[in-house]
C-alpha positions in Angstrom: -190.6 -53.5 149.8 -188.4 -54.5 146.7 -188.3 -53.8 142.9 -191.4 -55.8 142.2 -193.5 -53.6 144.5 -193.0 -50.6 142.5 -195.8 -49.7 139.9 -195.9 -47.3 137.1 -196.6 -44.4 137.2 -196.4 -44.2 140.8 -192.5 -45.2 140.9 -191.9 -41.7 139.5 -193.2 -40.0 142.7 -191.9 -42.8 145.0 -188.2 -42.2 143.7 -188.3 -38.7 142.8 -188.1 -38.8 138.9 -189.2 -36.4 136.1 -190.7 -38.3 133.3 -190.5 -37.6 129.5 -191.5 -39.5 126.4 -189.3 -39.6 123.3 -188.4 -41.5 120.1 -185.1 -42.9 121.4 -183.9 -45.5 118.8 -185.7 -45.0 115.4 -182.8 -43.7 113.8 -180.6 -46.7 114.7 -180.1 -48.7 111.5 -180.7 -52.4 111.6 -177.8 -54.8 111.2 -177.3 -58.0 109.3 -177.5 -61.1 111.4 -175.9 -64.6 111.1 -178.4 -66.8 109.6 -177.8 -69.6 112.4 -178.6 -67.0 115.0 -181.7 -65.9 113.3 -182.9 -69.6 112.9 -182.2 -70.3 116.5 -184.3 -67.3 117.7 -187.0 -68.2 115.3 -187.2 -71.8 116.8 -187.0 -70.2 120.3 -189.8 -67.9 119.7 -192.1 -70.8 118.4 -191.3 -72.8 121.6 -191.6 -69.9 124.2 -194.9 -68.6 122.7 -196.4 -72.1 122.8 -195.3 -72.6 126.4 -196.3 -68.9 127.2 -194.2 -68.5 130.4 -192.0 -65.8 131.6 -189.3 -68.4 132.2 -189.7 -69.9 128.6 -189.4 -66.5 127.0 -186.4 -65.6 129.1 -184.6 -69.0 128.3 -185.6 -69.4 124.5 -185.6 -65.7 123.4 -184.1 -63.2 125.7 -181.1 -65.0 126.8 -180.0 -66.2 123.3 -180.3 -62.6 122.0 -178.2 -61.4 125.0 -175.5 -64.1 124.5 -175.5 -63.1 120.6 -175.1 -59.5 121.6 -171.9 -60.6 123.7 -170.5 -62.6 120.9 -170.8 -59.5 118.6 -169.2 -57.3 121.3 -166.3 -59.6 122.6 -165.1 -58.2 126.2 -167.6 -55.1 126.0 -169.8 -56.4 128.9 -170.5 -58.8 131.3 -173.9 -60.6 131.3 -175.6 -61.7 134.7 -179.0 -63.4 135.1 -181.1 -63.8 138.1 -178.6 -62.0 140.3 -179.5 -60.0 143.3 -179.0 -56.2 143.3 -179.4 -54.8 146.9 -178.5 -51.2 147.0 -181.0 -49.6 149.5 -183.5 -52.0 150.9 -185.0 -49.3 153.2 -186.2 -47.6 150.0 -187.3 -50.9 148.3 -184.2 -50.7 146.1 -183.4 -54.3 146.4 -184.4 -57.6 144.6 -183.4 -60.0 142.0 -182.9 -58.6 138.4 -183.6 -60.9 135.3 -180.8 -59.6 133.5 -177.9 -57.1 134.3 -175.5 -55.9 131.7 -172.2 -54.5 133.1 -169.7 -52.3 131.2 -167.0 -54.2 133.3 -165.6 -57.4 131.6 -165.5 -59.0 135.0 -168.0 -62.2 134.9 -167.5 -63.7 138.3 -168.6 -60.5 140.3 -171.3 -57.9 139.6 -169.1 -54.8 139.0 -169.8 -51.2 138.0 -170.8 -49.7 135.7 -174.3 -51.2 135.3 -175.1 -50.1 132.0 -178.6 -51.9 131.3 -181.3 -53.7 133.3 -183.5 -56.2 131.5 -186.8 -57.1 133.0 -188.7 -60.0 131.6 -192.5 -60.2 131.6 -194.8 -62.8 130.5 -197.7 -60.7 128.8 -197.9 -57.1 129.7 -195.0 -54.5 129.2 -196.5 -51.9 131.3 -196.7 -54.2 134.4 -192.8 -54.4 134.3 -192.2 -50.5 134.0 -192.2 -49.9 137.9 -190.0 -52.9 138.5 -187.5 -52.1 135.7 -187.3 -48.2 136.7 -186.6 -49.0 140.4 -183.9 -51.4 139.3 -182.3 -48.7 137.0 -182.3 -46.3 139.9 -180.5 -48.9 141.9 -178.1 -49.5 139.1 -177.6 -45.7 139.1 -176.6 -45.6 143.0 -174.6 -48.6 142.6 -172.6 -47.0 139.8 -172.5 -43.6 141.9 -170.9 -45.4 145.0 -168.3 -47.0 142.7 -167.4 -43.6 141.3 -168.0 -44.5 137.6 -168.2 -41.8 135.1 -171.2 -43.4 133.5 -174.2 -40.9 133.2 -177.0 -43.1 131.8 -178.5 -46.3 132.6 -180.8 -48.1 130.3 -183.8 -50.3 131.0 -185.7 -52.8 128.7 -188.9 -54.4 129.6 -189.6 -57.3 127.3 -192.1 -60.2 126.7 -189.5 -61.8 124.4 -191.9 -60.7 121.4 -192.2 -57.0 122.4 -189.3 -54.7 123.8 -189.8 -51.4 125.3 -186.8 -49.3 126.1 -186.1 -46.7 128.9 -183.3 -44.2 129.7 -182.3 -42.7 133.2 -180.0 -40.0 133.5 -179.7 -38.1 136.9 -183.4 -38.0 138.1 -184.8 -37.8 134.4 -186.4 -40.8 133.1 -187.2 -41.1 129.3 -189.4 -43.9 128.1 -189.2 -44.7 124.5 -192.4 -44.0 122.4 -192.0 -47.2 120.3 -192.1 -50.7 121.0 -189.9 -52.9 118.9 -190.8 -56.6 117.9 -188.8 -59.8 117.6 -189.8 -60.1 113.9 -187.4 -57.1 113.4 -184.5 -58.9 115.0 -181.9 -56.9 113.1 -183.2 -53.6 114.5 -183.6 -55.0 117.9 -180.1 -56.3 118.2 -178.6 -53.0 116.7 -180.6 -51.0 119.5 -179.1 -53.3 122.2 -175.6 -52.8 120.7 -176.0 -49.0 121.1 -176.8 -49.3 124.6 -173.4 -51.0 125.1 -171.6 -48.7 122.7 -173.3 -45.5 122.0 -172.9 -44.1 118.5 
């Protein structure tokens, strides 16, 4: 068993989580973006949606957005793509994460605290929830073992064009009631900023 074997909503029972829904980020105001970044994402969206694969969406939409986030918050986090997170294989808490944002500025080695897990999906956000939640629990255990003070791990499931946010604190999982879309890029990037530097 690995992250990808968890399904939603069964993951809640499998990992002993309580579940709530809430409007997590509608109060976050959108930010102004660089014109060349917005243009790059627009072009990337056109290419990725035409190709319509998870890899294309990761490369042309998701990765450029996360790189821009890193540019906006220099030194605030390290960004990892396609890296293994093996915490407790006996419980299925192991596997490759599409993207991990670490609150450490060490880029060569995955280091605590892990603050956000981003799971890319080709078409259906719900299909990525189980995998993302399991990865978030693994990140929480990783952080606990490193004795970091971080209390919350965030998760994101995205098709590139649609984004769903999650929040894990202790064993309490909250799924955002809203989905956010690539055509509201300023809002989307502002929410991602708030995951790294909470207001």
